[in-house]
C-alpha positions as CSV (number, residue, x, y, z in Angstrom):
1,X,-77.0,-50.5,-90.5
2,X,-79.6,-53.1,-91.5
3,X,-79.9,-54.1,-95.3
4,X,-82.0,-51.3,-97.0
5,X,-85.3,-51.5,-98.9
6,X,-84.3,-50.8,-102.5
7,X,-85.6,-48.2,-105.0
8,X,-88.0,-49.4,-107.5
9,X,-87.0,-49.2,-111.2
10,X,-89.1,-49.9,-114.3
11,X,-86.9,-50.8,-117.2
12,X,-87.4,-53.0,-120.2
13,X,-90.8,-54.0,-119.4
14,X,-90.3,-55.1,-115.7
15,X,-90.1,-53.4,-112.4
16,X,-87.2,-54.5,-110.1
17,X,-85.4,-53.3,-107.1
18,X,-82.3,-51.4,-107.5
19,X,-79.4,-50.6,-105.0
20,X,-78.8,-47.2,-105.7
21,X,-80.4,-44.0,-104.3
22,X,-80.3,-41.2,-107.2
23,X,-82.4,-38.9,-105.2
24,X,-79.8,-38.7,-102.4
25,X,-77.5,-36.9,-105.1
26,X,-80.3,-34.4,-105.6
27,X,-80.4,-33.7,-101.9
28,X,-76.5,-33.5,-101.8
29,X,-76.4,-31.1,-104.6
30,X,-78.7,-28.7,-102.4
31,X,-82.3,-29.8,-103.2
32,X,-84.4,-29.4,-100.2
33,X,-84.7,-32.7,-98.4
34,X,-88.1,-33.0,-96.5
35,X,-87.9,-34.3,-92.8
36,X,-88.7,-37.7,-93.5
37,X,-89.8,-40.1,-90.5
38,X,-87.3,-42.8,-90.1
39,X,-89.5,-45.6,-88.4
40,X,-87.9,-48.6,-89.8
41,X,-84.5,-50.1,-89.6
42,X,-84.4,-51.0,-93.1
43,X,-85.4,-47.7,-94.5
44,X,-83.0,-45.2,-92.8
45,X,-83.6,-42.6,-95.8
46,X,-87.1,-42.4,-94.8
47,X,-88.7,-43.0,-98.5
48,X,-88.7,-45.2,-101.6
49,X,-88.4,-43.6,-105.0
50,X,-89.9,-45.1,-107.8
51,X,-88.0,-44.7,-111.1
52,X,-88.3,-45.2,-114.7
53,X,-86.2,-45.6,-117.7
54,X,-87.9,-44.3,-120.6
55,X,-86.1,-43.5,-124.1
56,X,-82.7,-43.8,-122.2
57,X,-83.8,-41.0,-119.8
58,X,-84.1,-41.7,-116.1
59,X,-87.1,-40.3,-114.4
60,X,-88.5,-40.0,-110.7
61,X,-92.2,-41.1,-111.3
62,X,-93.3,-41.8,-107.6
63,X,-92.3,-41.2,-104.0
64,X,-93.7,-42.8,-100.8
65,X,-92.9,-42.3,-97.3
66,X,-94.1,-40.4,-94.2
67,X,-93.0,-37.1,-93.0
68,X,-92.3,-36.5,-89.4
69,X,-95.5,-34.5,-89.1
70,X,-97.3,-37.6,-90.0
71,X,-98.2,-36.4,-93.6
72,X,-97.6,-38.9,-96.4
73,X,-95.0,-37.7,-98.7
74,X,-95.2,-38.0,-102.6
75,X,-93.5,-36.5,-105.7
76,X,-95.0,-33.0,-105.1
77,X,-93.7,-33.0,-101.6
78,X,-90.2,-32.6,-103.4
79,X,-91.1,-31.3,-106.8
80,X,-94.2,-29.4,-106.6
81,X,-94.0,-28.2,-110.1
82,X,-93.7,-31.8,-111.3
83,X,-96.3,-34.0,-109.3
84,X,-96.2,-36.7,-112.1
85,X,-92.5,-37.5,-113.3
86,X,-89.3,-35.6,-112.9
87,X,-86.3,-36.0,-115.3
88,X,-83.4,-36.8,-113.0
89,X,-80.8,-34.5,-114.7
90,X,-78.9,-34.3,-111.5
91,X,-77.7,-37.9,-111.4
92,X,-74.7,-39.2,-112.9
93,X,-73.6,-42.7,-111.8
94,X,-74.5,-46.4,-112.0
95,X,-77.4,-48.0,-111.2
96,X,-77.1,-51.3,-109.6
97,X,-79.7,-54.0,-110.2
98,X,-79.0,-57.5,-108.5
99,X,-80.3,-60.4,-110.5
100,X,-80.2,-64.2,-109.6
101,X,-79.8,-66.0,-106.4
102,X,-78.1,-64.2,-103.3
103,X,-74.9,-65.4,-102.8
104,X,-74.0,-63.7,-99.6
105,X,-76.0,-61.8,-97.1
106,X,-74.5,-58.7,-95.6
107,X,-76.6,-57.0,-92.9
108,X,-75.6,-53.5,-93.9
109,X,-76.7,-51.1,-96.6
110,X,-76.9,-52.8,-100.1
111,X,-73.8,-55.1,-99.4
112,X,-75.3,-58.4,-100.1
113,X,-74.0,-60.0,-103.4
114,X,-76.1,-61.8,-106.0
115,X,-75.1,-63.9,-108.9
116,X,-75.1,-61.1,-111.4
117,X,-75.5,-57.2,-111.0
118,X,-76.8,-55.4,-114.2
119,X,-75.2,-51.9,-114.3
120,X,-76.9,-49.2,-115.8
121,X,-74.6,-46.2,-116.5
122,X,-76.1,-42.6,-116.6
123,X,-74.9,-39.3,-117.2
124,X,-76.8,-36.3,-116.3
125,X,-80.1,-38.4,-116.4
126,X,-79.3,-39.9,-119.8
127,X,-78.5,-43.8,-120.0
128,X,-75.1,-44.1,-121.7
129,X,-74.7,-48.0,-121.7
130,X,-75.0,-51.1,-119.6
131,X,-72.9,-54.0,-118.5
132,X,-73.4,-57.1,-116.6
133,X,-70.9,-58.2,-113.7
134,X,-70.9,-61.8,-112.8
135,X,-70.4,-62.3,-109.1
136,X,-70.6,-66.2,-108.9
137,X,-73.0,-69.2,-109.2
138,X,-75.4,-70.2,-106.4
139,X,-75.6,-73.8,-107.7
140,X,-78.2,-75.6,-106.2
141,X,-78.3,-73.5,-103.2
142,X,-81.9,-72.5,-102.2
143,X,-82.1,-68.8,-101.8
144,X,-84.1,-65.8,-102.8
145,X,-84.0,-64.5,-106.4
146,X,-83.2,-60.9,-107.0
147,X,-83.1,-58.1,-104.3
148,X,-85.4,-58.1,-101.5
149,X,-85.6,-57.7,-97.6
150,X,-87.2,-60.5,-95.9
151,X,-88.0,-58.8,-92.6
152,X,-88.1,-55.2,-91.0
153,X,-88.2,-53.8,-87.6
154,X,-90.3,-50.8,-87.3
155,X,-90.6,-48.2,-84.5
156,X,-93.7,-46.2,-83.8
157,X,-93.2,-42.6,-84.5
158,X,-92.7,-40.4,-81.3
159,X,-95.4,-38.1,-80.4
160,X,-94.8,-34.3,-80.2
161,X,-95.4,-32.5,-76.9
162,X,-98.7,-31.1,-78.0
163,X,-100.1,-34.5,-78.8
164,X,-99.3,-35.9,-75.5
165,X,-102.2,-35.8,-72.9
């Protein structure tokens, strides 16, 4: 699996990428998962969630992706009663936010290591604490700051039989 595009998190006045997918827990618990198109090796889940930590609560505030039928997905695609913001009460776990220069690139999932990881602990959607894990120092090494994916391979969506001439 290719290194994956991170979810976006707005926290402490800045927006950053995180290497955690809280919405996947919602789907695992029985939430209906739309049929997202998977046309990019760096986005196997087919969507990117936009999250916010506000007043120590985790909210899903946006969603972008394309469904297999070509329709653009948004937050209302999954949560029709909450098209602007959804409290992530289903999520308990740790949000990983890589910081600093990249130490090691791993061409799989979120395996790359950075100088530090900000770990935000969540219990039923509520932040219970944070800590920083130091993974090493990059020294004078040139490298990207924070989490990002430099290149993606995309594939066109397959046409359905009725679309083929």
